[in-house]
ZAPATI-699658 format. One record per residue (C-alpha): y, z, x; residue in three letters. Coordinates in steps of 0.1 Angstrom, whole numbers, plus 2048, in hexadecimal, padded with zeros to 3 digits. Example, Ala and Ser with C-alpha at 12.3 -4.5 7.8 and 13.67 -1.06 7.14 Angstrom:
BEGIN
7D384E87Bala/7F5847889ser/
***
This chain:
BEGIN
BE16C8EC1met/BD76BDE9Dglu/BB76CDE90asn/BA06B1E93lys/B826C2E7Fthr/B7F6B0E5Dval/B6B6B9E3Ftyr/B4F69FE30leu/B396A7E18asn/B366CBE1Fgly/B366CCE42his/B546D4E59tyr/B4F6BAE77ile/B616A8E92pro/B7768BE87leu/B65673E9Easn/B4367EE8Fglu/B4E679E69ala/B3A65DE5Clys/B3564EE39val/B1A635E2Cser/B23610E2Bval/B16611E0Aleu/B3262DDFEasp/B44621DE1arg/B66625DF0gly/B5E60FE0Dphe/B4D5F3DF7leu/B655F4DD8phe/B82610DDFgly/B73622DC4asp/B83642DC7gly/BA2657DCBval/BB466CDE3tyr/BD0686DE6glu/BEB693E02val/BF36B6E00ile/C0E6C4E1Apro/C0D6E3E29ser/C276FBE3Atyr/C1F715E51ser/BFB712E43gly/C05715E20his/BFA6F7E08leu/C1B6ECDF6phe/C156ECDD1his/BF06EBDD5val/BE86EFDB0gln/BFE6D2DA6asp/BEE6BCDBFhis/BCA6C6DB5leu/BD66C1D91gln/BE069CD9Aarg/BBF698DADleu/BAD6A1D8Dglu/BC068AD78asn/BB866ED91ser/B94675D90leu/B94675D6Bthr/BA8653D6Cgly/B8C644D7Dile/B70659D6Barg/B6566DD87leu/B58690D84thr/B6F6AAD99asn/B536B3DB3pro/B626D6DBAhis/B746F0DA6ser/B996F7DB1arg/B8F71ADC4glu/B74705DD4gln/B8F6E9DE0trp/BA1705DF1leu/B83714E01thr/B7F6F2E11ile/BA36E8E1Bleu/BAF709E27thr/B9770CE46pro/BA96E9E51leu/BCC6F6E55leu/BDE704E73asp/BFB71DE69ser/C0D711E89gln/C166EEE7Cphe/C246DDE5Casp/C056C7E52gln/BF76B4E35tyr/BD46B1E28ile/BC768EE20tyr/BAA696E07leu/B95678DF9gln/B79677DDFval/B64657DDAthr/B49651DC1arg/B30654DDDgly/B15641DECval/B00627DD4ala/ADE619DDDthr/AED5F6DD9lys/B0E5E3DD5arg/B135E2DADasp/B365E3D9Bhis/B245F7D81ala/B2861FD89phe/B0962CD99pro/AF7648D85glu/AED66BD94asn/AFF667DB7ile/B16683DC8ala/B3A67CDD0ala/B47677DF3thr/B5F690DFDval/B7668FE1Cphe/B936A2E28ala/BA76A4E46met/BC76B3E54cys/BE06A5E67ser/C046B0E74asn/C226A5E60ile/C3C693E77val/C60697E6Dala/C6D675E61phe/C86669E7Bala/CA0657E65gly/CA4677E4Eleu/CC867BE52asn/CD2659E57asp/CBD649E39gly/CA862BE38ile/CAA606E2Flys/C955F9E10ala/C8D5D7E00ile/C845D0DDDser/C605BBDD1val/C535B3DB4asp/C375CCDABasp/C165BBDAFser/BFD5D9DABarg/BE65E4D93trp/BF05F7D6Fgln/BE1618D78phe/BFC620D93cys/BF9646D87asn/BD5648D95ile/BD9650DB9lys/BBC637DC3ala/BB362EDE7ile/BB660BDDBthr/BD6607DECleu/BDA5E3DF9leu/BF55D9DE1gly/C0B5F8DEDasn/C015EEE11ile/C0E5CAE0Eleu/C2D5D4DFEhis/C335EEE19arg/C2C5D3E33gln/C445BAE23glu/C5F5D6E27ala/C565DDE4Dile/C555B7E55glu/C7B5B6E46asn/C835D3E59gly/C835EEE3Ecys/C7060FE39ala/C6760BE16glu/C635F4DF7ala/C715FADD6leu/C5B5ECDBBleu/C6A5D9D9Fval/C565D3D80lys/C655BFD61asp/C855C4D6Dgly/C815ECD75tyr/C7C5FDD94val/C5D613D8Eval/C58622DB4glu/C5461BDD9gly/C3760BDEAala/C2E62FDF6ala/C46644DE5ser/C59652DC3asn/C7B645DC0val/C9C655DB5phe/CBF646DAEala/CE0657DAAval/CEF644D8Eile/D14648D7Easp/D0C66FD8Dgly/CEB672D7Cile/CCA678D92leu/CB5660D82thr/C8E658D8Athr/C75647D73pro/C5F658D5Bala/C3C65ED60lys/C26640D55ser/C0962CD5Fasn/C2061AD75ser/C2B636D8Eile/C1864FDA2leu/C21673D93pro/C2E682DB4gly/C2F6A7DBBile/C506A6DCFthr/C5E691DB2arg/C546AED9Aasp/C646C7DB3val/C876B5DB2ile/C896B3D8Eleu/C806D7D8Casp/C9C6DFDA7leu/CB46C9D96ala/CAF6DAD76arg/CB46FED84lys/CD16F4D98asn/CE36E1D7Casn/CE26C0D8Bile/CE56A8D70pro/CC5693D70tyr/CAD67CD59lys/C8D66CD57glu/C91648D4Easp/C8F624D56asn/CA461AD72ile/CAC5F4D70ser/CAD5DED90phe/CD25DAD85thr/CDB5FED83ala/CC9606DA4ile/CDE5EDDB8gln/CFD5FFDABala/CF0621DB2ala/D04639DC9ser/CE5649DD7glu/CC063EDD7ile/CA3654DE6trp/C7F650DEBval/C6866CDEAthr/C47677DF4ser/C30694E00ser/C3068FE24thr/C5367EE2Aarg/C64695E0Cglu/C86685E04ile/C94668E16ile/CB465AE0Dpro/CB4633E0Aval/CD7628E19val/CD3601E16glu/CC15EBE00leu/CB85C4E02asp/CD45C4E20ser/CF05D6E08lys/CFB5FAE0Eleu/CF3614DF4val/D11626DEDgly/D2562CE0Dhis/D06625E22gly/CFD647E2Clys/CE9665E18pro/CFE670DFDgly/D0B693DF1pro/CEF694DD3val/CD468FDEEtrp/CE36A9E08gln/CE26C2DE8thr/CC06BCDDFile/CB36B9E02asn/CC26DCE08his/CB26EDDEAleu/C906DADF2phe/C8D6E9E13gln/C9C70CE09thr/C81709DEDtyr/C66701E06lys/C6D71EE1Dlys/C6C736DFEser/C48730DFAleu/C3E73AE1Dleu/
***
């Protein structure tokens, strides 16, 4: 059974008792950020990197971090169960105001919520997934892990309704990321992913993959990926904290490479799984 105790504003309580005010800025405006941190056998994966990204997101919306890193670890650790692979969902909003007003309210405390859920192994890992390409209609600060995810949700739903698992987002002729993932492609033998910018979320799994490629002499680069180039890629992957590294074997109803997970994915995925185990 998953641990159904959650953290809300200084208290550990049953999930069904967790309540926030209808005047919370997160509820009214989506005025907040979130973070997702995997945990393997009770060990938070790259937790300092995740907390740094949380700090960057908070800075991006001009919200003071309500806790130090040590305090965050103290808050999150009791939610974990070492018997399972899990992930922490952590959300911080600007808090509860006295009235609905677009302007930032003064002197209110942030709302802090955290819960832990089991990671369910992705069923299609060894076979790969289908994806579609769509024009990116989201806002211009995609580097902030904001809770305002409606644009991402609509893109992901379009993929689902087309029998696909993910949508690759195209902006000004370039693939930037997935609706809920970073994107990699093997183009002319080089592992390529878009460079960090306001157009993509700086993924922790993304950074680990690049580090593994560097340490194992796998050719890689951070560069723009044109839509034309990705159509000719021999491999495409999407990556995230909870699904890790998923090969895309079909894009817009056309096979990617030979239509099955490729050799570079096989190598990187093996390195990633070995690296995870080395941290336990």
